[in-house]
C-alpha atoms as one frame of an Amber mdcrd trajectory, in Angstrom:
protein
 -10.010  -4.188  12.872 -11.066  -4.899   9.404 -14.230  -6.263  10.689 -15.187
  -3.193  12.703 -14.059  -0.771   9.820 -16.449  -2.813   7.379 -19.358  -2.685
   9.647 -18.678   1.186  10.135 -18.588   1.941   6.481 -21.711  -0.288   6.093
 -23.616   1.613   8.579 -22.593   5.072   7.191 -23.639   4.008   3.712 -27.230
   2.884   4.975 -27.573   6.162   6.898 -26.785   8.198   3.799 -29.237   5.961
   1.566 -32.060   7.084   3.980 -31.116  10.569   4.364 -33.355  11.899   1.869
 -36.697  10.078   2.798 -39.016  11.658   5.093 -42.592  10.931   6.341 -45.631
  12.667   7.454 -48.760  11.174   8.853 -52.301  12.273   9.481 -51.904  15.216
   7.154 -54.721  16.984   5.009 -54.200  18.439   1.517 -54.515  21.983   1.511
 -53.906  23.128  -2.069 -53.423  21.019  -5.152 -51.632  22.868  -8.233 -50.398
  21.916 -11.659 -47.357  23.356 -13.312 -47.160  21.659 -16.832 -46.558  17.812
 -15.864 -45.847  18.590 -12.240 -48.634  18.123  -9.718 -47.750  19.701  -6.520
 -49.735  19.160  -3.144 -49.406  21.532  -0.269 -49.969  19.770   3.148 -51.008
  21.175   6.298 -48.128  19.445   8.260 -44.368  19.610   7.460 -42.117  16.970
   6.457 -38.403  16.851   6.965 -37.155  16.805   3.147 -35.339  19.922   2.564
 -32.700  19.117   0.004 -34.600  20.470  -3.196 -34.611  24.134  -2.325 -38.195
  24.803  -1.832 -38.640  27.452   1.085 -41.650  25.614   2.731 -41.107  21.939
   4.007 -44.975  21.174   3.487 -45.051  20.787  -0.312 -44.289  17.617  -2.422
 -44.696  16.953  -6.133 -45.052  14.059  -8.592 -44.656  14.035 -12.413 -48.101
  13.427 -14.027 -46.773  12.610 -17.493 -45.672   9.052 -16.425 -46.542   6.253
 -13.855 -47.275   6.361 -10.921 -47.997  10.129 -11.299 -50.516   9.656 -13.927
 -52.716   7.345 -11.699 -51.893   9.090  -8.261 -53.075  12.433  -9.000 -56.840
  11.554  -9.700 -56.738   9.535  -6.462 -55.258  12.326  -4.558 -57.821  14.805
  -6.011 -60.633  12.400  -4.405 -59.217  12.290  -1.039 -58.755  16.195  -1.031
 -62.394  16.511  -1.937 -63.349  13.723   0.641 -61.363  15.783   3.287 -59.485
  12.548   4.179 -55.980  12.430   6.036 -52.976  10.935   4.367 -49.671   9.569
   5.043 -46.839  10.210   2.624 -43.241   8.939   2.075 -41.211  11.730   0.740
 -37.756  12.017  -1.087 -35.495  14.836  -1.710 -33.087  12.585  -3.375 -35.066
  13.081  -6.540 -36.643  16.585  -6.993 -39.313  17.839  -9.091 -38.190  21.500
  -9.707 -37.643  22.545  -6.326 -40.048  20.373  -4.549 -39.463  16.945  -2.928
 -40.891  13.855  -4.841 -43.710  11.845  -3.406 -42.681   8.422  -3.147 -45.908
   6.561  -1.716 -49.024   7.487   0.082 -52.020   6.118   1.884 -55.556   7.679
   2.930 -57.210   7.411   6.226
């Protein structure tokens, strides 16, 4: 009985640790905005991260005052100008204001 209780507890814990992470693939960057050190990206596709309070589910943010944000914003600007698609992993466990935070991304 204890074995099954432990397994159920571990399964619940792993479910909650991944609850704030979502992904979006094949998205195009629509708008890029700066608010102080916050770099905000609006995508043409929604993600499922909603825990930060922003009313739209197609925005992500990253802090450009430190790494990795200081490096990522110039690459994302180049991808936007080149009109390439991106895939992103996003979390609402860490919020940038009312926007979920970009964890990592790739261009296609």
